[in-house]
Phi, psi and omega in degrees: 000139175280105187292331178295315177297321180297315179300321178295338182271351184282158175288164180300320181297318180294318179297320180297322179297318182290310184290336181277353179295144188284322184241166178298322179297316179294322177297316179297317179297318180296321178295315179298318178299317180296320180295314179298316182296315182293322180298316179295321184284334181274351183296121184288137175225145174296152180305327183296342181283347180256105184298320183256026182090169181294152179299151181293151179257150175290123184294342179272356182274106184253016178294147179290158176291146179294137173235103178069277185291131177239119183297344179275351181245146175296140183285137180273154173298161182293330177235074189293139176258170184305317182298330179295326178290322176297321183279329192240347183229318186285160162262093201266351191300321181299310182290327177294319178291325176298314179295323178298316178299315180298321180293316180296327180283352176087017179287158183286173187293335178296317179291316180300317180296317178300318178294322181296331185256345201300331183245013181292343175297338179294339176287348181249318185200133178284313183298128179053044186299330178296321179292315179300314182296316180301318179293321181300321188260349187307319181291349191243354183230169175302144182304324180297322180295313180298318179298315182296321179296316179299314187283341180298333179301322179276317186299330184298340181270358186234127180292154175215102184296330180297331180256002182070027182258124177245157177301125188294135174300328180300327180290328176296319178291321185283316188252348181096150183293337183261013181298130178251127183291137180297144181304324181292330177290316179297320178296317179297321178298312182296321178293321181295325180300334183272352189272149181294342181260014182307315184301320180300315180291320179298323180292335172298314181295325179297316181274351177281318192297323189254015187256043175239085179237102185291342180275355184250137174239120179254136182267137179296334180301336179293345186239008183299319180295318179295320175303314183298328181273341189236356179233119183281101182282119177290136183297333180284345184099146177298127183103347185228018184260004178073014179286163179296346181247010182303325182296330179294317179291324177295326178297325176286327178291314184235072186291343186246018178301138181067020176242130168274150175299109184287137177243092182301142176282118185267142178293144180277000000 
């Protein structure tokens, strides 16, 4: 982060707190606190995420609303490629580890690519992330890959003894032992079982389940060649190619457009 640009983006009150600190250590601590606070407050959320409406704004905060460039985020290239999103926007370790498992198991590039992409929708939206992700990548990948990504959202909740897949213990911890699957998810699972591409989607869940190793770091560079062969990179850049999903990629590039850094009014 460019700290000079960041300081210019702060409110008068925040700058006063930093400059008013007595020692260099206190100034550094105040700056770090401001950075953490601003990062949390600038994180874009859909209106639906605020049950009681958006947080109140400080009436003394007269900074302009952000338009595209956000000093708290690394700047993207003008014609961003898929790898740029892995490096500058995604939280990529889970999908990279998933793709690594598929590669080590000897699966073909179609399966590896599906694993590499299957959860990138979570960077945009948690709800129905499989559907979001499938739509994001559909113009750029084989139809089978997009279908498999969409259906993995449902398949992960259903065991398949033929593939050695059991309902994950992690889901019991995360969702509770009494969690009941939504009817639309069950319907999607039953429809997927009849499809010729069922195995492709099931293999995403197989390589999904065991790919959480916090001690391991996988580099996206290990998959650049596979991306090049299996993901059609638009020459204009993702988000600027006029595709029906370009707006999704632009949302990842500029997640805070038309948002001022909100400063909630805190109770005294």
